C-alpha positions as CSV (number, residue, x, y, z in Angstrom):
1,M,170.8,101.5,46.2
2,K,173.7,101.5,49.0
3,K,174.6,104.6,51.5
4,R,178.1,106.5,52.1
5,T,179.8,108.2,53.5
6,I,182.5,110.6,51.2
7,V,185.1,112.6,53.1
8,V,185.9,116.0,51.2
9,C,189.4,117.5,51.6
10,P,189.4,120.6,53.8
11,Q,191.8,121.8,51.4
12,C,191.1,121.5,47.6
13,F,186.7,120.5,48.4
14,Q,187.3,117.2,46.4
15,S,186.5,113.3,47.2
16,S,188.6,110.8,46.7
17,H,188.0,108.8,50.1
18,E,184.8,107.4,51.9
19,L,184.5,105.9,55.4
20,S,184.8,102.1,55.8
21,E,182.8,99.5,57.9
22,N,185.3,99.9,60.1
23,Y,184.9,104.0,60.9
24,D,184.3,104.5,64.6
25,P,183.7,107.6,65.7
26,E,184.1,107.3,69.5
27,K,187.9,106.1,67.8
28,P,191.0,107.7,66.9
29,V,191.1,107.6,63.3
30,N,193.2,105.0,61.7
31,G,194.0,103.7,58.3
32,T,191.5,100.6,58.5
33,M,188.4,103.3,58.8
34,I,188.8,105.4,55.0
35,M,189.2,104.0,51.8
36,L,190.0,104.8,48.4
37,S,186.3,105.3,46.1
38,E,185.0,104.0,42.9
39,P,186.3,105.3,40.6
40,Y,189.8,106.4,42.1
41,R,190.3,102.5,42.7
42,S,189.7,101.3,39.8
43,Y,192.3,103.9,38.0
44,G,195.2,102.8,39.5
45,W,195.5,106.1,42.4
46,E,198.2,105.3,45.3
47,T,196.8,105.7,48.5
48,H,197.0,104.7,52.2
49,A,197.4,101.3,53.6
50,E,194.3,100.9,54.2
51,D,194.1,97.6,56.3
52,D,196.3,98.6,59.0
53,T,195.9,100.3,62.3
54,G,199.3,102.0,62.6
55,V,198.4,104.4,59.6
56,G,197.4,107.3,61.4
57,E,196.0,110.3,60.1
58,G,198.6,112.5,58.6
59,D,199.3,109.4,56.5
60,I,195.7,109.5,54.7
61,L,196.2,112.6,51.8
62,C,193.7,113.3,49.4
63,G,193.9,111.9,45.4
64,F,193.5,115.7,43.7
65,C,195.5,118.4,46.2
66,G,197.9,115.5,48.5
67,E,196.3,117.4,51.8
68,Q,196.0,115.8,54.8
69,I,192.0,114.9,54.7
70,V,191.9,114.0,58.9
71,K,193.1,116.6,60.8
72,N,192.9,116.5,64.6
73,G,190.3,113.6,64.4
74,V,188.0,116.2,62.1
75,I,186.4,114.3,59.2
76,I,184.7,116.6,56.7
77,M,181.9,114.1,55.4
78,E,178.8,113.9,52.8
79,N,176.4,110.9,52.1
80,E,175.7,109.9,48.9
81,Y,173.6,107.4,47.3
82,D,175.8,104.5,45.9
83,T,174.9,103.5,42.2
84,P,176.5,103.0,39.0
85,T,175.9,106.6,37.5
86,T,176.9,107.8,40.7
87,S,180.5,109.9,40.2
88,V,181.6,110.5,44.4
89,N,183.4,113.7,42.5
90,K,180.0,116.1,42.9
91,K,180.6,119.9,43.8
92,H,178.8,119.4,47.2
93,R,180.7,121.9,48.7
94,R,180.7,124.3,51.3
95,R,182.4,127.3,51.2
96,R,183.6,129.3,54.6
């Protein structure tokens, strides 16, 4: 199984994006580092330009609530195994 890292929205705690293989924790976040997850991609959800390094963290928005999912370089991440039956929208949430 391929392991992926999902990105959790700091506002609604939902997950519509994941880290791409371009993610580098030593560099500022840009559009190539975070991508829309399945099944939302196949549903036709809109997302930022995933091939554009000019897309900043303020342009990467949650597909559920529209809030920025990266704030001041901070990304809430969780690991998940990518299988055909696994949903990226599991209720793995941390409440504050």
